Each structure stands twice: as structure tokens, then as C-alpha cells.
C-alpha positions, 0 to 999 in steps of 0.5 A: 234358502240364503238370507234375503238382501235388503232389496229382495225383502223389500221387493217381497213386501211391496209385492205382498202388500200389493197382494193384500190390497186384492184381497189374496192373504195366503201364501204358499211355500214352494220348495228351495230351488223353486222358491229361490226362482221366484224370489228372483223373479219377484225383484225382476217383475211380477210373478202369479201367486199359485201352487205348483201343479201336481200331476199326481193323484193325492194319496187318501191320507195326504194332507193338503195344508199351505205352509204358514211361512214364519218370517215376519216379513209375511205377517200380514193381518187380515181385517177379521184378524182377532175376531172371535165370533165368526157371524162378525168375522164373516162380515168383515170379510163381506165387506173386504170384499166389497163389490170385487172387480179383482177378476173380469167377470165383474165385467161379464154379465154377473149381478151380484157377489154370492158370498155364502150362506147358513150358520157361521157356527156350522160343523159341516160346510159345503163348497161348490163350484160358482153360482149359477143364474139362480144364484146370481139373481138371488144372491144366494149359493144353490138355491135352483135346482141343484140347490134344491136336491143340495137341501133334500141332501143335507135333509137325508142326513138328519140335519137342516140347510139352515144348520150348515154353510153353503159357499162356492169356490168362486163368487160371481157367476161365469158367462153362461155358467162356463166352468171357472178359469184358473185365475178366476179360482186363484183371485177368488178363493182367498176369500173363501179360505177366510172364510173357512177360518172363520167358521172353523167347520169340522168337516168340509165337502167338496162338491164336484171336480172343480172344489176339490181339485182347487181346494186340495191342488191336485189335478185328478178324476173324480172317481180317484177324490172320492171315498177318501179323507183329506186334511185341510188346514186341520179340517177333514175334507171329502169329496161328492158329486155336484148335485148339478151332475146328479141332476143329470145322472140320477144314477150316481145318487146312491154313490153320492149318499155313500159319501155323505154317510162317511159324512154323516159317521164322522159327525155322529149323525144319524138319518131320520127314519123312513116317513119322518118330517 
């Protein structure tokens, strides 16, 4: 890519500061031709901060790792940068999130932000889609019927809910529990990326298609996502069904258990013996 002119560098720096004020710190490298067009549009006016669409399914070993741009122009520090204690880093991220008004969901009936819960040192992290009504009331992810099922799934893996970390792609309940819209995911997910970076889990389990598509930036059906490991920013990522879907179609619980067994093998976990408390 050709060297940036002073005008372009200034325009990009101003745009990055603007996104930082929104709580967005993660940026992605585009292919050279697209990058040149994006830079021109930055100078001319606003552009959406998003990854390009990938209609082709990701190969089983494909990487979904955003490239860190090495130009000092992009070296923007997050508030938690340099903090080694994940619990403290998570508190700083939550404070930075504040009483978020960055997308329209804050005006569409949400009662409170649902940040995340669990062990800041967890080796295993579950990421769902969005809070529901119960979660919106309590301020904690996965506390309704789907949450009870997830708790049982975790217990079946030989660990407890308190030993993992649980979060969602977006942190506010969409009206009527509808599927989150793309701009909502793009606005909110940078905070999730910072949570992941603070916790540094060994394994992430994406619960459902929305979580998988957002994290992997791939549009594919669930049967193509499942059964494979993905490299997500140096962390192993697997995909399984969302507990709410399993409540609607219990026949798929056996398939979800296969996915969890794959995770258990990766983490060296053993299911408790039958009848064990």
C-alpha cells in the first residue's frame, strides 16, 4: 500500500480517536485494493468499521485472527492495557462500557447491561447471543431456562458454572428477544473482545449461529460450524448449539454433547461418574 499522506494520516487518526470514544479499539486489515478505497472514503467521509463478508465456509483449521496493524498510528491504548490481573482488567472494561448508549438498544426497553459473569481466570469461556428477559432483570447472562440447561451442560463436563466465564455477543436485550442486528453486534462486540483478551481462556465455546458468525466473521450454517476447531486470536474455539435451541429441539442434545466432549478432551476434563453429586 502506498505511503499515507499527512492529510490521510490525520483523518485516520481522528477517526480512530472517534471510535475509541465509542469503546471500539479493535481494527482489521483489509486487502490492499479494498484498503486503498477505505482510506479514500475515510478522508471523504464516515465509513463503517466492519470486516468484509466471507460467503464461503471457513475451513476446519482456518484462522479467524484479526491482524494487528503495526503502524504507530493505530497504537491506541485500552484503559486496561498493561493490567495483569484479569479481575481488575474486567472491572476497568466494565467501567469503560458505562451505562452504554452506543447503539439504539438503550432506547428500546433494556433494563440494564448484562456484562458477563464467572471466573476471571477461567480456562473455558462460553459466549452466547444476547440477554433475554430473565437476564435483563438480573443483570447476569444465562439465568433463565436456557441458563439452567447451560449450567447442567457445564456440570456434565465435570466442572461448575463458577469455574467458567459466560458472556454474550451483545450486552443489552433486543426488544422481543429478536436476533441482534449486525450494527448492534459490531458496536458491542469490541468490549467482548477485550473481555476475552483479559481472561485469556484456553477454549471458547460459541453457543449458536449468531455467536459463531460474529466471532468467526463467516456466514455458514450450524452443521458446517460444528465439529471443528478454529483458531481465534490464539485461542481454540468450538461451536455448539445454543441452549435455547436445545430446549426447542431436545433431539439435538446428543449432538451438543459430542461438541462438549471435544472440548473436554482439549481441556483434559472427565465427566463425573453416574450418580456422583
